C-alpha positions as CSV (number, residue, x, y, z in Angstrom):
1,M,41.1,20.3,42.0
2,Y,43.6,17.4,42.2
3,L,43.6,14.9,45.0
4,V,47.1,13.5,45.4
5,E,48.8,11.2,47.9
6,T,52.5,11.7,46.8
7,K,54.7,14.2,45.0
8,A,55.1,11.6,42.2
9,Q,51.4,12.0,41.5
10,I,51.8,15.8,41.2
11,K,54.5,15.3,38.5
12,R,52.1,13.1,36.5
13,L,49.4,15.8,36.3
14,K,51.2,17.7,33.5
15,L,50.6,21.1,35.0
16,E,52.2,24.3,33.9
17,K,55.8,24.1,35.3
18,S,55.4,27.1,37.6
19,I,52.3,25.6,39.2
20,E,53.9,22.2,39.4
21,N,56.9,23.6,41.1
22,Y,54.8,25.6,43.5
23,F,52.7,22.6,44.5
24,L,55.9,20.5,45.0
25,S,57.5,23.1,47.2
26,Q,54.4,23.4,49.4
27,F,53.4,19.7,49.5
28,E,55.2,18.7,52.7
29,N,53.9,21.7,54.7
30,Q,50.3,22.1,53.5
31,D,47.4,19.8,52.9
32,F,45.6,22.3,50.7
33,I,47.4,24.4,48.0
34,Y,45.9,26.5,45.3
35,T,46.7,29.2,42.7
36,N,44.3,31.8,41.3
37,N,45.2,33.1,37.9
38,A,42.6,35.6,36.7
39,G,39.8,33.7,38.4
40,L,41.0,30.3,37.1
41,I,41.8,28.3,40.3
42,T,44.0,25.3,40.3
43,A,44.2,23.4,43.6
44,C,45.9,20.4,45.1
45,V,44.7,18.6,48.2
46,K,46.9,16.1,49.9
47,V,45.0,12.9,50.8
48,N,45.9,9.7,52.6
49,K,46.1,6.3,51.0
50,L,42.6,4.7,51.6
51,S,43.1,1.9,54.1
52,N,40.4,2.2,56.7
53,G,37.4,4.3,57.8
54,R,39.6,7.1,59.3
55,S,41.6,7.6,56.2
56,R,38.3,7.9,54.2
57,E,37.0,10.4,56.7
58,K,40.1,12.5,56.2
59,T,39.1,12.9,52.6
60,R,35.6,14.1,53.5
61,T,37.0,16.5,56.1
62,Q,39.5,17.9,53.6
63,A,36.5,18.6,51.3
64,F,34.9,20.6,54.1
65,K,38.1,22.7,54.4
66,V,38.1,23.3,50.6
67,Y,34.4,24.2,50.6
68,E,34.9,26.8,53.4
69,V,37.5,28.5,51.3
70,F,35.9,28.2,47.9
71,K,32.1,28.6,48.6
72,G,32.1,32.3,47.8
73,L,34.7,32.1,45.0
74,I,33.6,29.5,42.5
75,K,30.4,28.0,41.0
76,D,31.8,24.7,39.7
77,L,34.6,22.4,40.8
78,Q,36.2,19.6,38.8
79,I,37.7,16.9,40.9
80,E,40.4,14.6,39.6
81,A,42.4,11.8,41.3
82,E,44.0,8.5,40.3
83,D,41.8,6.7,42.8
84,A,38.0,7.0,41.9
85,E,37.1,6.4,45.5
86,H,38.9,9.5,46.6
87,I,36.8,11.5,44.2
88,E,33.6,10.0,45.6
89,L,34.5,10.7,49.2
90,F,35.6,14.2,48.4
91,A,32.4,14.9,46.5
92,E,30.4,13.5,49.4
93,G,32.2,15.8,51.8
94,L,31.6,18.8,49.6
95,G,27.9,18.0,49.1
96,L,27.3,17.6,52.9
97,S,29.4,20.7,53.7
98,A,27.3,22.8,51.2
99,Y,24.1,22.1,53.1
100,S,22.3,24.9,54.9
101,F,18.8,25.3,56.3
102,H,17.9,28.8,55.3
103,K,14.1,28.5,54.7
104,Y,13.3,31.1,57.4
105,L,16.1,33.6,56.7
106,A,15.2,36.9,55.0
107,K,18.4,36.5,52.9
108,S,19.9,33.2,51.8
109,P,23.6,32.6,52.6
110,D,26.0,34.2,50.1
111,T,27.5,31.3,48.2
112,K,28.1,30.7,44.5
113,W,28.5,26.9,44.9
114,K,26.6,24.9,42.3
115,K,28.2,21.5,41.4
116,A,31.2,19.2,41.3
117,S,32.2,17.0,38.4
118,T,35.0,14.7,37.3
119,S,36.4,13.2,34.1
120,N,37.2,9.9,35.9
121,K,34.5,7.5,34.6
122,K,35.1,5.1,37.5
123,A,33.8,7.6,40.0
124,N,30.1,7.2,40.6
125,L,29.0,10.7,41.4
126,K,25.4,10.0,40.6
127,E,25.3,7.6,43.6
128,V,27.2,10.0,45.8
129,N,24.6,12.7,44.9
130,T,21.7,10.5,45.8
131,I,23.2,9.7,49.2
132,V,23.9,13.4,49.9
133,E,20.4,14.3,48.8
134,A,18.9,11.7,51.1
135,T,21.0,12.8,54.0
136,N,20.3,16.5,53.4
137,W,16.6,15.9,53.2
138,A,16.7,14.1,56.6
139,R,18.5,17.2,57.9
140,D,15.7,19.5,56.5
141,L,13.1,17.4,58.3
142,V,15.0,17.6,61.6
143,N,15.6,21.3,61.3
144,E,11.9,22.2,60.7
145,P,10.2,23.6,63.7
146,V,7.0,22.1,65.0
147,S,5.2,25.3,64.0
148,Y,5.4,23.8,60.5
149,L,6.3,20.1,61.0
150,T,3.4,18.6,62.9
151,A,2.9,14.8,62.7
152,E,0.4,15.4,59.9
153,Q,2.8,17.6,58.0
154,L,5.7,15.1,58.4
155,A,3.5,12.4,56.9
156,K,2.6,14.7,54.0
157,D,6.2,15.7,53.3
158,V,7.4,12.1,53.5
159,K,4.7,10.9,51.2
160,A,5.4,13.7,48.6
161,K,9.1,13.0,48.6
162,C,9.0,9.3,48.5
163,S,6.4,9.1,45.8
164,E,9.0,10.7,43.5
165,V,11.0,7.5,43.5
166,G,8.2,4.9,43.4
167,I,7.8,4.2,47.1
168,K,4.2,3.2,48.0
169,T,3.0,5.2,51.0
170,E,0.0,4.8,53.3
171,I,-0.8,7.3,56.0
172,L,-2.9,6.0,59.0
173,K,-4.8,8.8,60.6
174,K,-6.1,9.0,64.2
175,A,-9.3,7.1,63.6
176,K,-7.4,4.2,62.1
177,I,-4.8,4.3,64.8
178,E,-7.6,4.1,67.4
179,S,-9.2,1.2,65.6
180,L,-5.9,-0.6,65.7
181,K,-5.6,0.2,69.5
182,M,-2.1,1.5,69.3
183,G,-2.1,2.5,73.0
184,G,1.4,3.8,73.2
185,L,1.1,6.2,70.3
186,L,-2.3,7.3,71.4
187,A,-1.2,7.9,75.0
188,V,1.7,10.1,74.0
189,N,-0.7,12.1,71.7
190,K,-3.3,12.7,74.4
191,G,-1.8,16.0,75.5
192,S,-1.5,17.4,72.0
193,I,-3.9,19.5,70.0
194,D,-2.7,17.9,66.8
195,P,-3.6,14.3,65.8
196,P,-1.0,11.5,65.4
197,T,0.0,9.7,62.2
198,F,1.4,6.3,61.4
199,S,3.2,6.3,58.0
200,I,3.9,3.0,56.1
201,L,6.4,3.3,53.3
202,E,7.2,0.3,51.0
203,W,9.9,-0.1,48.4
204,K,9.3,-3.5,46.6
205,P,11.2,-3.8,43.3
206,A,10.4,-6.7,41.1
207,N,14.1,-7.9,41.4
208,A,14.2,-7.8,45.2
209,V,16.7,-10.4,46.5
210,N,15.1,-10.8,49.9
211,K,12.0,-13.0,50.2
212,K,11.1,-11.4,53.5
213,P,11.2,-7.6,54.0
214,I,13.6,-5.6,56.0
215,V,11.6,-3.3,58.3
216,L,12.9,0.1,59.3
217,V,11.2,1.9,62.2
218,G,11.8,5.5,63.1
219,K,10.8,7.5,66.2
220,G,8.7,10.5,65.0
221,I,8.2,12.7,68.0
222,V,8.0,16.0,66.1
223,Y,8.4,18.0,69.4
224,D,9.0,16.8,72.9
225,T,8.2,18.9,76.0
226,G,8.5,15.8,78.2
227,G,4.8,15.9,78.7
228,L,3.7,16.2,82.4
229,S,7.3,15.1,83.3
230,L,8.3,18.5,81.9
231,K,11.8,19.0,80.6
232,P,13.9,22.0,81.7
233,T,13.2,24.9,79.3
234,A,16.8,26.1,79.2
235,G,19.3,24.0,77.4
236,S,16.9,21.1,76.7
237,M,13.5,21.8,75.3
238,D,14.7,24.4,72.8
239,I,16.1,21.7,70.5
240,M,13.4,19.1,70.9
241,K,12.2,19.6,67.3
242,C,15.0,17.1,66.7
243,D,13.2,14.3,68.5
244,M,12.0,12.9,65.2
245,G,15.6,12.4,64.0
246,G,14.9,8.6,63.8
247,A,11.9,9.1,61.5
248,A,14.0,11.4,59.4
249,A,16.8,8.9,59.2
250,M,14.5,6.1,58.2
251,A,12.6,8.2,55.6
252,G,15.9,9.3,54.1
253,T,17.2,5.7,54.0
254,I,14.3,4.3,52.1
255,Y,14.2,7.3,49.8
256,G,17.9,6.8,49.1
257,A,17.6,3.0,48.6
258,A,14.7,3.5,46.2
259,K,16.5,6.2,44.2
260,L,19.5,3.9,44.0
261,K,17.1,1.2,42.9
262,L,18.5,-1.3,45.4
263,P,17.0,-4.7,44.8
264,L,15.7,-5.0,48.4
265,H,12.1,-5.2,49.7
266,I,12.1,-2.5,52.4
267,I,9.2,-1.3,54.6
268,T,9.5,1.8,56.8
269,L,7.2,2.6,59.7
270,L,7.0,6.1,61.2
271,P,4.8,6.5,64.3
272,S,4.5,10.3,64.9
273,T,3.1,12.8,67.3
274,D,4.3,15.6,69.6
275,N,4.5,15.1,73.4
276,R,2.9,17.9,75.3
277,P,1.3,18.4,78.8
278,G,-2.2,19.3,77.6
279,G,-5.3,18.8,79.6
280,K,-5.8,15.2,78.8
281,A,-2.1,14.3,78.8
282,Y,-1.1,10.8,80.0
283,A,0.4,10.9,83.5
284,P,2.9,9.1,85.6
285,G,1.1,6.2,87.3
286,D,-1.1,5.4,84.3
287,V,-1.2,1.9,82.8
288,I,-1.3,1.8,79.0
289,T,-2.4,-1.2,76.9
290,M,-0.2,-1.4,73.9
291,F,-1.0,-2.6,70.3
292,D,0.1,-6.1,71.2
293,K,-1.9,-6.1,74.5
294,T,1.2,-5.7,76.7
295,T,0.4,-3.4,79.6
296,V,2.9,-0.7,80.5
297,E,3.0,1.3,83.8
298,I,4.1,4.9,83.1
299,L,6.7,6.2,85.5
300,N,7.9,9.1,83.3
301,T,6.0,10.7,80.4
302,D,9.3,11.9,79.0
303,A,10.1,8.3,78.2
304,E,7.7,8.6,75.3
305,G,9.8,7.5,72.4
306,R,9.8,3.9,73.5
307,M,6.0,4.0,73.7
308,V,5.4,5.0,70.1
309,L,8.2,2.7,68.9
310,A,6.8,-0.3,70.8
311,D,3.5,-0.1,68.9
312,A,5.4,0.2,65.6
313,L,7.7,-2.7,66.4
314,A,4.7,-4.9,67.3
315,Y,3.0,-3.8,64.1
316,A,6.1,-4.8,62.1
317,N,5.6,-8.4,63.2
318,K,2.7,-8.8,60.7
319,Y,5.3,-8.6,57.8
320,K,7.3,-11.5,59.2
321,P,10.5,-9.6,58.4
322,E,14.0,-11.0,58.0
323,L,15.4,-8.1,60.0
324,V,14.0,-5.1,62.0
325,I,16.1,-2.0,62.6
326,D,14.9,1.0,64.5
327,A,16.5,4.4,64.9
328,A,15.6,6.9,67.6
329,T,16.9,9.9,69.5
330,L,15.9,7.8,72.5
331,T,18.0,8.4,75.6
332,G,20.3,11.0,77.2
333,A,22.2,8.0,78.5
334,A,23.4,7.1,75.0
335,M,24.6,10.7,74.5
336,R,26.4,10.7,77.9
337,A,28.0,7.4,77.1
338,V,29.5,8.2,73.7
339,G,28.8,11.8,73.0
340,K,28.2,13.1,69.5
341,Y,30.8,10.7,68.0
342,A,28.6,7.6,67.6
343,S,25.2,6.0,67.9
344,V,24.7,3.2,70.4
345,M,23.8,-0.1,68.8
346,M,22.4,-3.2,70.4
347,G,20.1,-6.0,69.5
348,N,19.4,-9.7,69.2
349,A,20.2,-10.1,65.5
350,N,23.1,-12.5,64.8
351,Q,26.6,-11.2,65.4
352,K,27.3,-11.3,61.7
353,E,24.7,-8.7,61.0
354,M,25.8,-6.6,64.0
355,D,29.4,-6.7,62.6
356,E,28.1,-5.7,59.1
357,M,26.5,-2.6,60.7
358,T,29.7,-1.8,62.5
359,D,31.7,-2.2,59.2
360,A,29.3,0.0,57.4
361,S,29.6,2.6,60.2
362,D,33.4,2.5,59.9
363,Y,33.2,3.1,56.1
364,T,30.8,6.0,56.4
365,F,32.2,7.3,59.7
366,D,28.5,7.5,60.8
367,R,29.8,5.3,63.6
368,V,28.1,2.9,66.0
369,I,29.3,1.2,69.1
370,Q,27.8,-2.1,70.1
371,F,26.6,-2.4,73.7
372,P,25.6,-5.5,75.6
373,F,22.0,-6.7,75.5
374,W,21.9,-9.2,78.3
375,E,18.6,-10.5,79.7
376,E,19.4,-9.0,83.2
377,Y,18.7,-5.5,81.9
378,L,15.1,-6.4,81.2
379,E,14.5,-7.1,84.9
380,E,14.7,-3.4,85.5
381,M,11.8,-2.8,83.2
382,K,9.3,-5.1,85.0
383,S,6.5,-3.6,86.9
384,P,4.6,-4.9,90.0
385,I,1.3,-3.8,88.5
386,A,1.7,-4.2,84.8
387,D,3.7,-6.3,82.3
388,L,6.4,-3.6,82.0
389,K,7.2,-0.1,83.1
390,N,8.5,2.6,80.8
391,L,11.5,3.6,82.8
392,G,14.4,1.6,84.3
393,G,17.0,2.5,87.0
394,A,19.6,5.2,87.0
395,E,22.2,3.1,85.2
396,A,22.5,1.8,81.6
397,G,19.4,3.6,80.5
398,M,20.1,3.2,76.9
399,I,20.2,-0.6,77.3
400,T,17.1,-0.9,79.5
401,A,15.2,1.1,76.9
402,G,16.5,-1.2,74.2
403,K,15.4,-4.3,76.2
404,F,11.9,-2.7,76.6
405,L,11.6,-2.3,72.8
406,E,12.9,-5.8,72.2
407,H,9.9,-7.2,74.0
408,F,7.6,-6.0,71.2
409,T,9.4,-7.5,68.2
410,K,9.5,-11.2,67.4
411,Y,12.1,-11.1,64.7
412,P,15.9,-10.4,64.5
413,Y,16.3,-6.9,65.8
414,I,18.9,-4.0,65.8
415,H,18.3,-0.9,67.8
416,L,20.2,2.3,67.1
417,D,20.1,5.1,69.7
418,I,21.2,8.1,67.7
419,A,20.7,10.7,70.4
420,G,24.3,11.8,70.4
421,P,25.1,12.5,66.7
422,A,21.6,13.4,65.4
423,Y,21.8,17.1,66.3
424,H,24.6,19.6,66.8
425,R,24.2,23.0,68.5
426,S,27.3,24.3,66.7
427,R,28.9,23.4,63.4
428,D,30.6,20.0,63.3
429,N,32.6,19.9,60.2
430,Y,30.7,18.6,57.1
431,R,27.9,17.4,59.5
432,G,26.9,21.0,59.9
433,Q,24.9,22.7,62.6
434,G,21.5,21.5,63.6
435,G,20.3,18.2,62.1
436,S,23.2,16.0,60.9
437,G,21.2,13.3,59.0
438,A,22.8,10.7,61.3
439,G,21.9,7.2,60.3
440,V,21.1,7.8,56.6
441,R,24.6,7.2,55.1
442,L,25.2,4.3,57.6
443,L,22.0,2.5,56.7
444,I,22.2,3.0,53.0
445,E,25.7,1.5,53.1
446,F,24.5,-1.4,55.2
447,L,21.7,-2.1,52.7
448,K,24.0,-1.8,49.7
449,R,26.3,-4.4,51.3
450,R,23.3,-6.6,52.0
451,V,22.6,-6.7,48.3
């Protein structure tokens, strides 16, 4: 497989004359050309000069097209290009395209696909493979139904995976969560028959360049009925296994960072439960005392993600972090604002850090859009009978939710609402169907640049 930008590059490949002539004759009209000589496939893919995020994305999407044609034909693919970055991007697109969640199928999908390689020593396919693995693991977690992936099982699976790469893991169970008085997490869990968990993951290499840790927090609602504020069953509740997409993203991120041996001290916090309308479920009108003693009036039990995240963000203060980042499938407002094409970003971190996140999102095309974070939005979250309420007005719900969360953290903060891109009902190019792994490639790139 040759990735070329110009006809001149085709001529430098030293192909058989008949194949070279064929590729040259088709180059202007087709992006993807190949010959099959007794099972030996030679292919040429036209790629753009890499100048921005969109040109890089074109290489990934070209890989998806190639995968769709070749997945049942070949086991191995050798990728060659003059620019090593093209090879890395193409391999990334292939690896993400090849993902499928078939654990519960009687018969696995019919594909011969095994691996991609290159002779270009400048191309770092080992790193690409790690990023793909981390993203695809996050997709696995999101795609698991709650019949398997309870809060306890999520904690077990995360611990098992992260221990492979030297991440220290501590799982707080219900008794410990009660002793810490994490009122938000416990309130959401009251309607469930399964106990909550609070997972603490730490990657602290000896050569860490940051004196204070970066703390990642992920919403781990393994299934969300909406609680007593019940969601519609049709078109809404059926995909709510994806409501732990933030926890999956943060678990995938710290796993990828550790496997890449990034010299950064990173702590990841995953508060987890399901949200059900059981006999003891918390109710609209309740007042909950949170981990940091803030009182919250409950107006809607379906605004549960912010309740569990708030306890985790307050807990993160004990680490005195240099930066706190959370990720959550938090609001329908974010999805309605920007659709599946981006996550909504906001926060009080300095603009340089916000710009760094935006730049990382442009490079990975795991895009973010920065929204305002003005103090006026917090006014909508104030309650006449408690310190805060858990629901704002009808407008700008993604921002009022972010301002609610900001109250609980005392350190520079970036909030990522990944509700739009985290889950796709139908196949979306190399991002696939179901869990997309949104946030993993973005945050690994952000952390790499921070090094």
